[in-house]
C-alpha positions in Angstrom: 96.2 105.4 132.6 98.6 102.5 132.4 99.5 100.1 129.4 97.0 97.6 130.1 94.1 100.1 130.4 95.3 102.0 127.1 95.3 98.5 125.5 92.0 97.5 126.6 90.2 100.8 125.5 92.0 100.6 121.9 92.3 96.9 121.3 96.0 97.6 120.5 98.3 94.9 122.5 100.5 96.0 124.9 103.6 95.0 122.9 102.1 97.2 120.1 101.8 100.2 122.2 105.6 100.1 123.1 106.6 99.4 119.8 104.5 102.7 118.8 106.3 104.4 121.7 110.0 103.0 120.3 108.9 104.3 117.0 107.8 108.0 118.2 104.6 107.7 117.7 103.1 108.0 120.9 104.7 109.3 124.3 104.2 108.4 128.0 105.6 109.2 131.4 107.2 107.0 133.6 105.8 106.9 137.2 107.3 104.9 140.2 108.5 101.6 139.1 109.2 102.2 135.9 105.7 101.9 134.7 103.9 104.0 131.6 101.1 106.4 132.3 99.3 107.9 129.3 96.9 110.8 129.0 93.7 109.9 128.0 94.1 111.8 124.6 96.3 108.8 124.2 92.9 106.4 123.0 92.4 108.8 119.8 96.3 108.9 119.0 96.4 105.1 119.1 93.3 105.0 117.0 94.9 107.3 114.2 97.9 105.3 114.4 96.2 102.4 113.8 94.4 103.6 111.0 97.0 104.9 109.2 98.8 101.4 109.4 96.1 99.8 108.1 96.2 102.1 105.3 99.8 101.0 104.3 102.1 103.4 105.9 105.4 103.0 107.3 106.0 104.3 110.6 108.3 106.6 109.3 105.6 108.2 107.5 103.5 108.0 110.3 105.8 110.0 112.3 106.1 112.7 109.7 102.1 112.9 109.1 100.8 112.4 112.6 101.0 115.6 114.2 99.3 117.4 111.1 96.6 114.4 111.1 96.6 114.7 114.8 96.0 118.6 115.4 93.9 120.2 112.6 95.1 123.6 113.9 98.4 122.9 112.2 97.0 121.2 108.6 98.7 122.0 105.9 98.8 121.4 101.8 101.7 119.3 102.7 99.7 116.9 104.4 97.2 116.2 101.7 100.0 115.7 98.9 102.0 113.7 101.0 98.9 111.4 101.8 98.4 111.7 97.9 102.2 110.4 97.3 101.0 107.3 99.3 97.3 106.9 97.5 99.6 107.0 94.4 101.9 104.3 95.4 99.2 102.1 96.5 97.3 102.6 93.2 100.5 101.5 91.2 100.8 98.5 93.7 97.3 97.6 92.6 98.1 97.9 88.8 101.0 95.8 89.2 98.9 93.2 91.2 96.3 93.5 88.6 98.5 92.7 85.6 100.0 89.9 87.7 96.7 88.2 88.2 95.6 88.7 84.3 99.1 86.8 83.6 98.4 84.0 85.9 94.5 83.8 84.7 96.0 83.6 81.3 98.3 80.8 82.2 95.4 78.9 84.2 93.5 79.0 80.7 96.1 78.1 78.5 97.5 75.3 80.7 94.4 73.7 82.2 93.8 69.9 81.7 90.0 69.3 80.6 88.5 66.5 82.3 87.1 64.1 79.8 84.5 61.9 80.6 
């Protein structure tokens, strides 16, 4: 399938698909005139890539974990550990954001001007 067809099937823009390919996340073969041709399995792969991106993983991390995520036969305990590291990183960011929110809420209360009738 060509890039426009893959884009329509996945909802990913052609620009995103080219980016995924540049990052080594997605493969294609070149036809006459240099047009990209993707296998039917690319639809599922793009879905996985988009899910992993939505989970906050970097393209470098996705490049590492994608083979294990995509192929159940090669899943290893390493995958669960690597994804667990990412979960821990996100939880730490959430804790930091909660602290920031609490500080800001306190400042709003402290410096709010009460309206007098």
